[in-house]
N, C-alpha and C positions, 0 to 999 in steps of 0.2 A: 695693546689697545686695551685687553682682556683683563690684565696687572690690574690697571687702574682699576675697572671695574670692581674684583676681588679687596681690594683696601680701601674703594671708596664704602661696599657693604659692609663689611668687616669697622672700619671705622663707624657708621652708622649707628652700627648696631652694640658696639662700646657706647656712644654716646645715650644711645636709648636707656642703655642696661645702668648709668650714673643714676639717671631719676628713678629708677626703679628700685633702688636699692637704698634710697633716702626715705628715712620711716619720721613718721610722726608719732608726737609724744601728746598724751591728752591727761588732765590733771582735776579731779573732784575731789569734791568734800561731802563725807556721808553725816547722818544726824549727831556724829556725836562729837564732828569737828575733827575726826582725821583725814588728813590729807592725802591722798594717794597718788601715784603716777604709773601709767601703762602705756605700751604701744595701741593696746585694744582700746576702742571707746566702749565706754561703760552706758549699760545698758537700762539702768536703774537712773541714775543721777544725771543731772546738768552738769556739762561737762567745759571745759575749755582746751584747746591746743593749744599748746606750749614751742615756741621757738627754742632749741635748744641751744645751748650755752656755745659759745666760738671754742675750737680746742685751745690748749692751752701754751702759750711761747714754747718755740724750738729751745730744746736744752741745749742742744749744738756748739762749742763753745764760739766764738768771734774769731774766727781766722783772721782779721783785717788788725786786732789789737796786739799783736806783737811787732807787727810793721809800723802803727802810731805809737807804740811808747820807743822804738829804735829812733824813729823822726822826730820826736820830743827831746830826746837825749840828744840826738846830733844837734840839734838846732842849740840846748842848752848850753851844748860845750863848744859851738861858735861862737853862744854869743859872749862864753867866759874868756876867750882870747881876745 
C-alpha cells in the first residue's frame, strides 16, 4: 500500500511540474514600429500574449513505407500473372 502512495505522489508531482515549465510569450511594438518577443511582460508598452507555434512534424522515417511498397509490388505482380 505504501508503494502505491509513493507512486501516486511522484505522478502528481510530475504532472504539476509540466504545467510549471510551460512558458508564456509576449509581443509588443515600440514607438518606431519595432516588434519584440519576450518571455517577460514589458512594463512600458501594451503587450499581447502569443500562443507558441506547434512543434515541427517528426523527421523520423515512416517505418511502414517499405512494407507498403512491398505490398503494392506484390499486388502488381499478381495482377500481371
